C-alpha positions in Angstrom: -23.9 39.0 -13.1 -22.1 42.0 -11.8 -18.4 42.5 -12.1 -18.0 42.3 -8.3 -19.7 38.9 -8.2 -17.4 37.6 -11.0 -14.4 39.0 -9.2 -15.3 37.2 -5.9 -15.9 33.9 -7.7 -12.6 34.2 -9.5 -10.8 34.9 -6.2 -12.4 31.9 -4.5 -11.6 29.6 -7.4 -8.0 30.9 -7.5 -7.6 30.3 -3.7 -9.0 26.7 -4.1 -6.7 26.0 -7.1 -3.6 27.3 -5.3 -4.4 25.1 -2.2 -4.8 22.0 -4.4 -1.6 22.8 -6.4 0.4 23.3 -3.1 -0.9 20.0 -1.7 0.0 18.2 -4.9 3.5 19.7 -4.9 4.2 18.8 -1.3 3.2 15.1 -2.1 5.3 15.2 -5.3 8.5 16.1 -3.4 8.0 13.4 -0.7 11.0 11.2 0.1 10.7 8.1 -2.1 13.8 6.3 -0.8 12.3 5.1 2.4 10.9 1.8 1.1 11.1 0.2 -2.3 8.8 -2.7 -1.9 5.4 -1.3 -1.0 2.8 0.3 -3.2 3.9 3.9 -2.6 7.5 3.2 -3.6 7.4 0.2 -6.0 10.9 -0.5 -7.5 12.3 -3.7 -8.7 16.0 -3.0 -8.1 16.3 -3.9 -4.5 15.9 -6.8 -2.2 13.0 -6.9 0.3 13.8 -7.1 4.1 10.6 -7.5 6.2 11.1 -6.9 9.9 8.8 -9.0 12.2 7.8 -7.9 15.7 5.6 -9.6 18.2 2.7 -7.7 16.6 3.5 -9.1 13.2 4.7 -6.8 10.5 4.4 -3.0 10.4 1.6 -1.4 8.4 4.0 -0.2 5.7 5.0 -3.9 5.1 1.4 -5.3 5.2 1.5 -5.5 1.4 4.9 -5.9 -0.3 5.5 -5.9 -4.0 8.3 -8.0 -5.3 9.9 -8.7 -8.7 11.4 -11.8 -10.2 14.9 -12.3 -8.8 14.3 -10.2 -5.6 15.5 -11.7 -2.4 12.8 -11.6 0.4 13.9 -12.0 4.0 11.6 -12.0 7.1 13.6 -11.3 10.3 13.3 -10.3 13.9 15.7 -8.6 16.3 13.6 -9.7 19.3 13.8 -13.0 21.1 11.0 -15.1 19.5 10.6 -17.6 16.7 8.1 -17.2 13.9 6.8 -19.1 10.8 5.6 -17.5 7.6 2.6 -19.5 6.5 1.0 -18.8 3.1 -2.6 -19.4 2.3 -2.7 -22.7 0.4 -5.6 -21.4 -1.8 -3.1 -18.9 -3.3 -0.9 -21.7 -4.6 2.2 -20.3 -3.1 4.6 -23.0 -4.3 5.4 -21.0 -7.4 6.4 -17.8 -5.5 9.9 -18.7 -4.4 12.7 -20.9 -5.9 13.7 -23.5 -4.8 12.2 -23.3 -1.3 8.5 -23.9 -0.6 6.4 -22.5 2.2 6.0 -22.5 5.2 9.2 -20.8 6.2 10.3 -21.2 9.7 12.7 -18.7 11.3 16.1 -20.0 12.4 18.8 -18.3 14.5 20.7 -16.0 12.3 24.1 -17.5 11.7 25.5 -14.2 10.5 24.6 -12.5 13.7 22.8 -9.7 12.0 19.4 -10.6 13.5 18.1 -12.9 16.2 16.0 -15.0 13.9 15.5 -15.0 10.1 13.9 -17.1 7.3 17.0 -16.6 5.3 16.9 -15.0 1.8 14.2 -16.4 -0.4 14.5 -15.7 -4.2 11.3 -14.7 -6.0 10.7 -17.2 -8.8 10.0 -16.3 -12.4 7.0 -18.6 -12.2 5.3 -16.3 -9.6 1.9 -15.0 -10.9 2.2 -11.4 -11.9 -0.1 -9.1 -9.8 -1.3 -12.2 -8.0 -2.1 -11.8 -4.3 -0.2 -14.2 -2.0 -1.7 -13.7 1.5 0.2 -15.1 4.4 0.3 -15.0 8.2 3.1 -14.7 10.7 2.7 -17.2 13.4 5.0 -16.3 16.3 5.9 -18.0 19.6 7.9 -16.5 22.4 10.9 -18.4 23.9 8.6 -20.5 26.1 6.6 -21.6 23.1 3.6 -19.5 23.9 1.9 -18.0 20.8 2.1 -14.2 20.4 0.1 -11.9 18.1 0.0 -12.6 14.4 -0.8 -10.6 11.3 -2.2 -11.1 7.8 0.1 -9.4 5.3 0.4 -10.0 1.5 3.1 -10.5 -1.2 2.2 -9.3 -4.8 4.7 -10.0 -7.6 5.1 -7.3 -10.2 
């Protein structure tokens, strides 16, 4: 191998390495305060609000991670009712204390949202790293069904 060939290979390798390091550094400095209950930002020190729209829940909330003692609340600021229905095969009765699913939205007495499930406390009996799939079944004010989604809750 000639010295010119070695120099070209080193330059290419250096360029590739610098691009990879820059990409890593940009991702490392990303804002981690946006969400605390999805896989990218898992933290156990906050409660978990899950906004519901007529399309279900947003993609960032399709999988939420919760910890024992967290309060989870599904809510909407639009004019429709919804029910959070867990897959019975996932044995969801151990997920929240003391309430058991399904959870139907009610008008928000506090006036913060139009409808809410209220705050549901994650039980210490919830299976760690267990997948609890659920669906959002929504109806508009006339009782007509609207789009649903298939999100998941996973205790940490």
